[in-house]
N, C-alpha and C positions, 0 to 999 in steps of 0.2 A: 787645228779642229774642224771638224766636220760636223754641219747643225744641222738636223732633220727637219727637214722644211712640209710643211703641213695645208699650207694652201699659198699661190699666189698669183697675182696677175699684176697689170702695172699700175694698180692703186694702193695693193698691200701686201703685205709678207706675213704667214703668220708662220711662228716654227714653234719646234720644241727647246725649250729652253733647260741645255744640262744644270743640274744640280751643282753648286759652287763656285758657277762662276756668275764675277758681276754681272749686271746688267749695264752700267756703263763706269766709263774710269770713274778708280777709285784712292785712296789711299794708301792700298795694298800697290798698283801699281800691276797689280795682275791681269794678262791680256783680258779684255771684257766685252761682251755679246755684240753690242754695237759696233763695234770696232770688228769684228769676225765678221760678222755680217756685210761691215758696209764694204770690208774686204773680200769677200766671196759673191757680189753683185758686181764689184769693180771688175773682176776678171770675168765670173762666167758670161757678162755681157760686155766684156774690154771697151768699159767705160777712161775715156781720157778726162783728167779733174778729180775734184770734190765729188761723192757720193750723197746725195740724200734722204735720210732715212728718220723719218719722226719718232720716236720717244714718247708714246700716249700713255703708259700705264707699267709698274715695274712690280717684279718679283726679288722675295730678300735672299741674299744671294743660296743659301742652302734648299732654296726652295727649287724646284725644279716643275718644266708641264708646259703649258700653252702662250705663246704668245704673241700681240697683234701689236705689227709696226706698220705705218702710214712710208708709201713711198713717193707722195707728194704732199705739197704741204696743204693743198686743199682737202685730201682725205685725215692730215693729221688735225685740222684745225676743224673738222663735223665728226670723226674719232672722241676729242679732247671734251667738244662739246658733251657725244653723248654718254659720256664716261662721269662726267658734271653734273650731267640729271639722271643717272642708275640706270642707263638705259641700255647700258652693256651687261648681261648678264652672265659670271662665272660665278663656276663652282669648283670646291676642292674635294680632297679626299684628306683624311689627317689618320693618322692611327695613334689613337690616346691610353693615358696609362686607366687603368680601371673600366667602371663603369656607372655611366652619368645616370643621372637616377633619373631622370624622363626619357623616353625612346626620342622625342622629337622637341623640337621648342626656340624660342627666338634669348636672343641674348643683347641685352642694352649696355654701355659700359659710357664712360668717360673718359677717355686717352688723356693720359700729356705723354711728351719725347722728352729725354732728357738726351738732346743732342751730344756732349760731353761723354756721355756716357753709352751711345746709342743703343737706351733704353725704353724703352714705355713702362707705365703706371698706371694702375685704374684709380681717376683720385672723384673729389665731387662734382657734381652739374655744378657748383656756383664758380669752381676755379674758373680765374678770367680765360685762361691759354688751352682749357678743355676743349676737347673736340668728341664729339657723340659719334659711336661706334655701334652698327648692329649688322647681324647675322644671323642667320638660319643654321640648325644643325637638324639631321637627324643617323638614328645610330643603325647603323646596314647589320653588322654583327659584333658580338663578344666571344674573343676565345682568347684563353692560357693569359689569362689579366689585362686583357689589353678589347676596347672597341676599334671598329671601322665606320670613322663618320663621312657623311657627305652634307657638307659647308656650302652654304650660298652667302655669298656677298651682298650688304647693300649700303655698304659704304668701302671705302680702301684709306681705312689709317696704318701707319707704319705699324707690323708686328702685329697686328688688331686681330689674326685667329689665336696665332701663338698665347696671346695676352690673355685673349678674354674665353678659350679654352682652359689654361691652366687656374682662370680666374674661378670658374666653373668647379675645377678642383682635378681636372683630367687633362693634367699639362700631355704639348703630343710628345710620341716617342725620341727621343734623343735631343730635347729643347737644350742647349747646355744654359740659354738665360734665363726662360722662366719655367724649367724643370728642371734644376740643377740636381738639387735632392731626391731625382730618380734617375735621374738620366746618367749611363756613363762616359766618360773623356772617350771622344771620337769616336762616339755614336751618331746615324747620319740622323738628322731632321725629320720626321717621315709625313711630312704633308706637302704636297702637289697638285698641280692645277690641273685638273683634268679636264674643263670642257672651256670653251668661251662661245657665248652665242650674243650674235648684233644684226644690224640691218645693216650692210653695206654703205660704206658711208656715199658712195656715188652712182650705181647702180639701183638703190635704192630695193633693192632680195633680201630675203633672208640669209646669214651665214652662221655658219656653226662650226668648230671643230672639236675632235676631242684628241687626247692623248694619256697613254696610261700608263702608269707608274712604274718602276724598273721592278724584275722577280727577283729581290732583295729581300734578306730578312729588312723589319718584320709586315712586307709586304706578301712577302710569300703565302703567307697561309693564311691569307683572307684573297688571294689569288680567286677564287670562288666565287667571292662577294663583287668586286668590282666590277661592272660593266660599264 
């Protein structure tokens, strides 16, 4: 599998994650992105022995788009700290069912993950294991009963965007977990990580990349509004 490289230097590797590929090895046993990239680096640079590649954030398996990996431990440590401090700006496109009541807004919920079911639910702020999740959204266009949203993450909780938009009443197209009453079997989740901006962890220069979603349904009829 050939992974599109969006940016690379001695410290960083930024790529476009394909949909339905796990970021790292899981119980499915399917080939994962981290292994693919390590093998690619080993082949391209004719490296012997193990290849270091630091995983500093994740995307859900059905989600595609921009991801950053660290090629050195120094970059990995600094990037991890930047993610903790919310100094990495990430934006997503999502095609959701219906039209949100507000053109733009901020969503804040407390989430709890059931690891056995691999599903997240919204719970009371008083729950001892709840974690706060915050995002901003803006409706870019609404057509044919769907809306294209730009979503900016402030926290990085598992399934966060999917859960919060569903709780708002606008589940993402193709979401089999949080929009099963609207999604049909085998529909592809319409959530895409389209941009990531941060300060280079070593050079201290601004760095940003963008990645366009595929030209498939339902993205195709929103193509004119995706910039």
